[in-house]
C-alpha positions in Angstrom: 117.3 142.9 -2.3 120.2 143.5 -5.1 123.0 141.1 -5.9 126.3 142.3 -4.8 128.6 140.2 -6.9 132.4 139.9 -6.2 135.1 139.5 -8.8 138.6 138.7 -8.2 141.3 140.3 -10.7 138.8 142.8 -12.2 141.1 145.3 -12.9 142.5 144.1 -16.2 141.1 142.0 -18.4 138.3 139.5 -18.3 138.0 140.4 -14.4 137.6 144.1 -15.6 135.2 143.3 -18.2 132.5 140.7 -16.3 132.7 143.3 -13.9 131.2 146.3 -16.1 128.8 143.2 -17.6 127.6 142.1 -14.5 127.0 146.2 -13.5 125.2 146.5 -16.9 122.7 143.9 -16.1 122.0 145.4 -12.8 124.3 144.0 -10.1 126.2 146.1 -7.7 129.9 144.9 -8.1 133.1 144.7 -5.5 136.3 145.3 -7.7 138.8 143.1 -6.5 141.7 143.6 -7.0 145.9 142.5 -5.7 148.3 145.2 -5.8 146.6 147.7 -8.6 145.1 149.8 -7.4 144.5 152.7 -9.8 143.3 150.4 -12.7 140.6 148.7 -9.7 139.4 152.6 -9.0 139.2 153.1 -12.6 136.9 150.4 -12.9 134.3 151.2 -10.4 134.7 154.8 -11.9 133.2 153.4 -15.0 130.9 151.1 -13.7 129.3 154.3 -11.7 129.6 156.9 -14.6 128.1 154.3 -17.2 125.9 152.1 -14.8 124.6 154.4 -12.1 125.2 151.1 -9.5 127.2 150.7 -6.9 130.7 149.8 -6.7 133.4 149.5 -5.3 136.8 148.2 -4.9 139.0 145.9 -2.3 142.4 144.4 -2.4 142.6 140.8 -2.0 146.0 139.6 -2.0 145.3 135.7 -4.1 148.9 135.3 -3.4 148.9 135.1 0.5 146.4 132.2 0.7 146.4 132.4 4.6 144.6 135.5 4.3 141.9 135.0 1.9 138.8 133.7 4.5 139.9 137.0 6.8 140.3 139.4 3.7 136.5 138.0 2.0 134.8 138.2 5.6 136.1 142.2 6.2 134.5 142.2 2.6 131.6 140.9 3.6 131.2 142.6 7.2 131.7 145.9 5.0 129.6 145.3 1.9 126.9 142.4 3.1 126.2 139.2 1.8 127.9 138.7 -1.6 125.3 136.3 -3.9 127.5 136.4 -7.1 131.1 135.4 -6.7 133.7 135.0 -9.7 137.2 133.3 -9.1 138.6 135.3 -12.1 142.2 136.4 -11.1 145.2 134.1 -11.4 148.5 134.0 -12.9 149.9 132.5 -15.8 153.8 130.7 -16.3 155.5 128.6 -18.6 158.7 127.0 -17.8 159.9 123.0 -18.6 158.7 120.2 -16.2 162.4 119.7 -15.8 163.6 123.5 -14.4 159.8 123.8 -12.4 161.2 125.1 -8.8 159.3 124.0 -5.7 159.4 128.2 -5.0 157.5 128.8 -8.3 154.8 125.4 -8.0 153.9 126.5 -5.1 153.1 130.1 -6.3 151.1 129.1 -9.0 148.6 127.0 -7.6 148.1 129.3 -4.2 146.8 131.5 -6.9 145.4 130.2 -9.0 143.5 127.3 -7.3 144.2 127.4 -3.3 143.4 131.1 -3.0 140.2 130.6 -4.9 139.3 127.3 -2.9 139.2 129.4 0.0 137.4 132.3 -1.4 134.5 129.8 -2.4 134.7 128.6 0.7 133.9 131.7 2.7 131.6 133.2 0.8 129.8 130.2 0.0 129.0 130.2 3.9 127.8 133.4 3.9 125.3 132.7 1.1 123.9 129.4 2.8 123.1 131.1 5.8 121.5 134.4 3.9 119.5 131.8 2.3 120.8 133.0 -0.8 120.7 131.4 -4.6 124.1 132.4 -5.3 125.9 132.1 -8.6 129.5 130.7 -8.7 132.1 131.2 -11.7 135.1 129.6 -11.6 137.5 130.9 -14.5 140.0 128.2 -15.4 141.6 127.7 -19.3 141.4 125.7 -21.7 144.5 124.4 -20.6 142.4 122.7 -17.4 141.8 120.2 -20.8 145.0 120.4 -22.6 148.0 120.8 -22.0 150.9 123.6 -23.3 154.6 123.0 -23.3 156.3 124.4 -20.2 152.6 124.8 -18.4 153.3 122.2 -16.0 152.0 123.9 -12.7 149.1 126.3 -14.7 147.6 123.1 -16.3 147.6 121.3 -13.1 146.4 124.5 -11.0 143.8 125.3 -13.5 142.1 121.0 -14.1 142.3 121.1 -10.0 140.0 124.5 -10.0 137.7 122.6 -13.1 137.7 119.1 -10.7 136.7 121.8 -7.9 133.9 123.3 -9.7 132.5 120.0 -10.2 132.4 119.0 -6.7 131.1 122.4 -5.4 128.4 121.8 -7.8 127.3 118.6 -6.6 127.6 119.5 -3.0 125.9 123.1 -3.3 122.7 122.4 -5.1 120.7 121.0 -2.5 121.1 125.0 -1.2 120.2 126.6 -4.5 124.0 128.2 -5.5 125.5 126.8 -9.0 128.5 126.5 -9.6 129.9 126.6 -13.7 133.6 127.4 -14.6 134.4 129.1 -18.2 137.7 128.3 -20.0 138.9 130.8 -22.1 141.6 130.2 -24.9 143.8 132.8 -26.0 142.5 135.8 -24.9 143.5 139.4 -25.3 144.4 140.5 -22.0 147.4 142.0 -20.3 148.4 138.4 -19.1 149.0 137.0 -22.3 151.0 140.3 -22.8 148.8 141.2 -25.8 150.1 144.4 -27.5 147.9 147.2 -26.2 148.2 148.8 -29.2 145.8 145.6 -30.5 142.7 144.3 -30.2 141.1 140.7 -30.4 139.6 141.8 -33.8 143.4 143.4 -35.5 145.2 140.2 -34.1 145.6 137.6 -36.5 145.9 133.8 -35.8 145.2 131.7 -38.5 145.5 128.6 -36.8 142.5 128.7 -35.0 139.1 129.1 -37.0 138.1 132.1 -36.0 141.5 133.4 -36.8 141.2 135.3 -33.8 142.4 135.6 -30.5 139.3 136.3 -27.7 137.8 139.5 -27.0 137.6 139.6 -23.1 134.3 141.2 -23.6 133.3 138.0 -25.0 134.3 135.7 -21.8 132.7 138.8 -19.8 129.3 138.0 -20.9 129.4 134.2 -20.5 130.4 134.5 -17.2 127.4 136.8 -16.6 124.8 134.6 -17.9 125.9 132.1 -15.9 125.2 134.5 -13.4 121.9 134.7 -14.1 118.6 133.8 -13.0 118.4 132.4 -16.4 121.3 129.8 -16.2 119.5 128.4 -12.6 119.7 125.0 -14.2 123.1 124.8 -15.2 125.7 123.9 -12.3 128.9 121.8 -12.5 129.9 122.3 -16.4 133.0 124.2 -17.7 132.3 126.2 -20.9 135.0 126.8 -23.5 135.7 129.9 -25.1 138.0 129.3 -27.4 137.7 130.2 -31.0 138.0 126.7 -32.0 141.7 126.1 -29.9 140.6 122.1 -29.1 139.6 121.7 -32.7 143.1 121.9 -34.2 145.0 119.3 -32.5 144.7 116.8 -35.5 145.2 118.9 -38.0 148.6 120.1 -36.6 149.7 116.6 -36.6 148.5 116.2 -40.3 150.5 119.2 -41.2 153.8 118.2 -39.8 153.4 114.7 -41.6 155.5 115.1 -44.7 154.3 112.5 -47.0 157.5 111.1 -49.6 
C-alpha cells in the first residue's frame, strides 16, 4: 500500500516545501490548508506535474479545534488511512506579556497546540486500527526551547507541542508509530514576514553563525527524512534546525558588556 501523507499548512512556506519533498520521495500527499485554497491547489498541481503522484487539497481549519477531529475523519473517509502526519500549521504572535489578552492567547494555543493534538489523536487511532507503522512530525520552533520577547503565547504553545511529542512517542512506540518534532529557527517564510523579493541565501543575518535565515526546503527535507523508513529507530526527539541561533546567547551578552 502506498504511503499517504497529510501535511497541514501546506499552501506556503515550510508546509508547502514539505509536501513537495514528501511527493518527491514517493508519498501520496494531502495538502492541508486553512483559508488559502488557491495556493493549496497550486501546490497540488505542482506535485502532480513534477512527480506524477496523487495529491489532493483539503481544508482543515486549525483555528476551530471543535471541528478538527470530524474534519480529519471526513478526509480519511475520502482518501484512506493516513500513514504520515506533519502537524505544520501554526500562527505566530508578538505581544508584551503584560498586554496579552485571553482571546489572543486562546487563539494561539488553539492553532499551535490544541488542534495539532486533536488531529494527531484522530489520525493515530486510524493508524493503529489499520496496523500502520506511522510517522508523525510536529513542527514546533526553536522557541520551544528558548523564549523571545513578546512571545509568551507562542513559546508556551510550541513548548507544549514539544512535550506532547515526547508523550505521544512514549505511548505509541508499541504500535510501530514514531513521533518527532522539528524546531526551526528563523526561516524565510510568509509567516515570518519575509520579503518575497528575497530568499534565504540573499537575506543577511550577521548574528547567526551561518549568517542567513533557513530555507523552507531545508526544513522540509529534514521532516521527510524523519518520515522515512531510515528513521524507524528515532522517536520522541526534537531536531533543531536554526543555523546556530541557540549558540549566540553568550556572545550577545559578552558584546553588551562595556569593560572600563
